[in-house]
Every structure is written in C-alpha cells, then in structure tokens.
N, C-alpha and C positions, 0 to 999 in steps of 0.2 A: 681266468680269475687271477687277480694279483692279491698277494698278501704284502701289505706295506709294514716294513719293519724299521722304524726310525732308531738309529743308533747315535746317542750323543757322544762325540769323541772330541776330546780337548788335547791337542797336540801330542798324541801318542807317537814317540819317535819310531816305532817299528813300522807303522803304516804311513808316516809322513814322507819317508824316503820313496815309497812307491808313488805317492801323489807328485812328488817332485819330478820323478821320471815321466809320469803321464802328463803333467802340466809344466814343462820347462819355462823358466822365465817367470813362474808365479811365485809369490811369497807365501808358500803354504805353511811355513813355520811361524807365521805371525797371525794371531786371532784364533778364535774358536770356529768350529764348523761342524756340521752334521752330515752323516752319511745316511742316505735312505736306500735300503736294500729292497728291491723288488723281486719277489719269488713268484714262480708260476707252477701250478700242478699240471702235470701231463697225464694224457690218457695212456701213452705208450711208454715203454722203457726206452730212453733216449741213449742208452749205451750201445745199441745195435742200429742197424740200418736197414730200411725197407722204404718203398715208395710212400706208403702211409705214414711211417715215422717222419720221412723227409718233409711231406706236406705239413704235418703237424708242427715240426720245427720251424719251418718257414712262416707259418701262420702266427706262432708264438712270438718269433723274432719281430715280425711286423706289428703286432699288438704291443710288444715291449717298447719299441722305438716310438710308436705313436703315444703311448702312455708316458713315456720318459720326456718327449717333447713337450707334451701338455703341462707336466709336472714342472719341468725346468722354466717353461714360459710363465706359469703362475708364480714361481719363486722370483724370477727376474723382474715381473711386473710389481712384485711386492718390495723390490729393492734389493734382493739378495743375489749373490753370484751363484750360478747354477750351471752344471753341465752333466753329461752322462757319457758312458763308454758304450760304443757301438759293439754289440755282441759278435758281429760277423768279423770286425777287424781288431777288436781290443783297443782301439784308438778313441780319444775324446772326439765328441761330435762338434762342439762349438768352441773349443779352446782357442783363445787369443792370447799369445804370450805376453802381450801388453798389459792385459788385465792382471790384477793382483788379487790373490786370495784374502788378502788383508781387508778386502772391502765386501766381506760377506754379511755383515750385519745390516738391518734394514736402514735405508736412508731416511734421514729426518728432514 
C-alpha cells in the first residue's frame, strides 16, 4: 500500500541544488513544481537482511516503480513534466537533459 504525500514546493534553494544535480541541464530554478512522496509500509524491518526481507524489498521496489511509472505517465499526459528516481540506482528514470523544468505547468 502506498501513502501519497504531495508537498507543494516553490523554489526552495536547499532542495533545488539537489534537483539540479539529479537533472543536469534542466532549469529547475524557474517555475513552481510539486514533489510527490510515495511511502510504503513494510511487514519486515528493512534495516536487517534475510531472504524474506530481500523478497519483500524486491516486491516493494517493483510496486514502487510500477506505481511511479503510472503516476508520471498520467502527469505527462496531462501536460506536466514528471520523472522519478529509481530506488535501486538513485538516478532519474526518464530524465532528458534537453527538457526544461520550466515547462511543468499544464499545457494550454
């Protein structure tokens, strides 16, 4: 199960630097954007390791990627810029340095 926590963020300099590093070539300092945080509840304590924990971790990561893909697709179809960070690599999934974050409002 996911808990969606939308956080309206309007050009906070402390997080914009991290976004510039994640999405090089993008103009993250221009325009407003929203970060949607997805949280998952686990059955096991994820700070340790066992085969059972590893299976749960893999299943939750697959569910996260599937959900994030669907959410980003819906946002892009609505005219917004959207991407997410792959939890296994820490890298953006769909980032194209040619795109600009300045184009995150709905298209008219």
